[in-house]
N, C-alpha and C positions, 0 to 999 in steps of 0.2 A: 586500555586503561579507563576505569570509571572516573566520573567527575569527582572533584573535591567536595565533600559534604560539610566538613567542619574545618575551618581555617583559623588557627590561633596565630596572631601576628605580633611578635615582640611585646608580649604581655608582661607588665610589671604590676605587682600588688604588694602594698605595705600595710601593716597594722601598726600605726604609730611609727616608732623608729625601726621596727622589725620588718625588713624586706623579705617577703616570703616567696615571691616570684620575681625573678631577675632577668626578664627578657626571654620568655618562653615562646618558641615557634613550634607549631605542630599542624600537620595536615592529615586529615582522616578521609579516606575515599569512601564513596557511597557503597554500602554493602559490606564493608570491611570491619573487622574487629581489632581494635587497638587496646592492648593491655599495658597499663602503667604500673611499674614496679619502683620501689625505692624505700629507704628507711623512713621511720616516723619523723615528721618535721621537714620532709624534703619538698613539700608544696603540692603533693599529688591531689589531696582533697580540695585544697584551695583552688587549684586549676579547674577541677570539675565544677566547682561552685561559680567560677567566673564564666564558664561556658553557658550557663543558663541565667547569668546575671543575678544570682543570689549574693554574689560579691561583686562590687563595682571595681573595674580595673583602674589603676592610676595612670598607666600609659599603655599604648598599643590598642588593638581591637580584635574582636572575634566575629566571624560570620558563619552562618549555617545556611547551606543551600543558596549562597550568594547574598544573604540578607544580614546586615549588621545587627548584632544582638545588643539591645539596651541603649542604642544610640542611633541618630540619623546624621548623615554627613552633609555639611553645608560648606562648600568650598574646601578649605583645609581644616575646618573645625568640626569636632564631633559634639553634638548636643544630646544630652540624655533624654530618653523617651519618658513620657508620663507612665506612672505605675500601671495604669489600665492597658497601655500598649505593650509594656513588658510582660504583663500577665498573659496577654494574647499570644505573644511570641513563645512563652513557656509551654503553651499547650502543644507545641511541636517538638518539645524536648522532654522526653521521659526521664525521670530521676528516681533511682532506687537507692534509698538511704540504708546505712548499716543497721539502724535501729527500727526499721520497718515504717514508722510514722503513719500507721493506720489510725483512722478515727475510732476510738474505743467504744463510742456510743452508737456506732452504725454496724449493721451486719456486714458480712463479707460482700454480699451482693450490693448493698447500699454504698459501701466503700468504692466499688467499681463504677457505679453509675453516677456518683455525685458530680464529678468534673465534666463528663460528657453532657449531662443535662444542664448544669448551671453555667459552664464556661462555653460550651459549643452549641448550646440550645438544641441538642438532639432530642427527638421524641423519647419519652421514658420507655416505651415498649421496645423501640429499636435499641436503646442503650442496654436494656435488660437482656435482650437476645445476644448482643455482642458480649456482654459480661459473662453470661452462662457459657458461651463458646470458649471464652478465654479461660474461665475456671476449669473447664474440661481439659483444655490444652496444658494447664499446669498441674493437672491431676487432682483437682479439688472440686469436682462437679457436685459432690455430696455435701459441701460445706457452705453453700450459699446463704443459709439462714443462721449460721454460727456467728458469734461475736469474736473479735480478735483474742480476747482473754481465754477463750475455749480452745485455741489452737496452739500447737507447738511453735517454737521459733522458726523452724524450717517452713512450716505451713504459712505462717504470717509473712515470711519473706516471699514465698511464692504468690501469695495474694497481692503483695506490693508490686511484684513484677507484672501480674495480670492487670493491676490498676494502672500502671504506667502505659501498658500496651493499649488500654481502652481508649486513649486519646489518639491512637494511630500516629505516634510521633515519628519525625524524620530521623531522630537519633535517640538512642537510649544511653543514659549515663548510670553507671553503677559505682557507688562509693563503698568499697570494701563490703560487698553484700553478704559475706559469710563470717565476718569477724565477730559478730555478736552471737553466733550459733555454737551450740555444743558440737564437738567434733563429729559425732555420728550423724548429725543433720546437715553437714556441709555438702555432702554428695548430692542430696536431693535438689538443692538449690542450684548447684553447678550444672547438674543435668539439664535443668530447665534453660539455663543460659546457653549451654552448648546447643540445645535444640533450636533456640532463637538464632544462634550464629549460623546454623545450617540453612535457615530460611532467608538469609541475605539482609538481616536487620543490621543497620549501622550502629555499632556499639563502642563505647569507651569504658573500660573496666579497670578501676583501681583495685588491686588485690595483692595479697601475699601468696596466693596459690600458684606456685611455679609450674606444677604439673598441668594445671588448667591453661596457663599462658602458653606452654609448649604445644598443647593439643589444639587449642582453639584460635589463638591470635594470628592475624595476618602480620601485624607489626607489634613488637615489644619496645616500649619506651622505658628507659631507666632514668629516673630523676634523682638528684641529690642537690641540696643547698639551693633550691629554687631555680635550677636550670636543668635542661635536658642534657644529660651526660652522653648518652648513646641511644641510638634507635636503629631498628632494622628487623628482618625476619627473625622468628624465635631461634632458628638454627644458628644465626650469626650472634645475636646478643647473648643467648643463654649458653651456647656450646663453645663459642669462640669470641668472647668479648675482647674488644680492642683497648678499652680504657681500664686503667688500674683500679679506679673507684668501683667500676662495675664488677671487676673480678673479685675485689675484696668483699663486696656485698654478697655476691653469689656464693662465695666460699663459706659464708656463715649460714646461708639458708638452704643450700642444696645438700 
């Protein structure tokens, strides 16, 4: 058994009176792919955003590779880290958004080297070499000088994945990476994510792509109403769900 890389412990998150996460527990082992399914509003994206501290938790805690994210522990109390310390932690947590979030004024290559040079203080030449290697890996070696507006949605998302990888993160988070794409472009992005899964990259993927979950996930997590309703291997959760809520959801999407 590999070590636990991501440990989500009894996490609660509210926005005003609306409780979005209601005591979520989740463990993701190093090198494994966890796919999170669930209806809109079930808390999936909020959970991802708490893992890299884009959203602060109200109760509970999250650790990555044994390190608390966003807080330090002093006795029984948690004290929030300064923004500078949080930003440093985030360099180890790759995040791929559904709307790409590329810098429109930078070329593809500049998008990839921006964070390694500014956040990790990597030499520019080294960062460029890594960026070109990653662009080749996602099938976009010929697009290094292009601007995001000159690319298709699928190409932009592949650039976003390469940009996340440029920081050599311990874990990659994907928030519905294909939901903003035209149907014919979904496959090219999923193929890149499948390739990453084959290399032992620790990943948490929020998606509606059931076929992808069946093929790639080590663990499928079904969320609803801010809680984890059911989790297990794809063969168990997708083919033989134990909970009525899981069965009802799958009956609508399969």
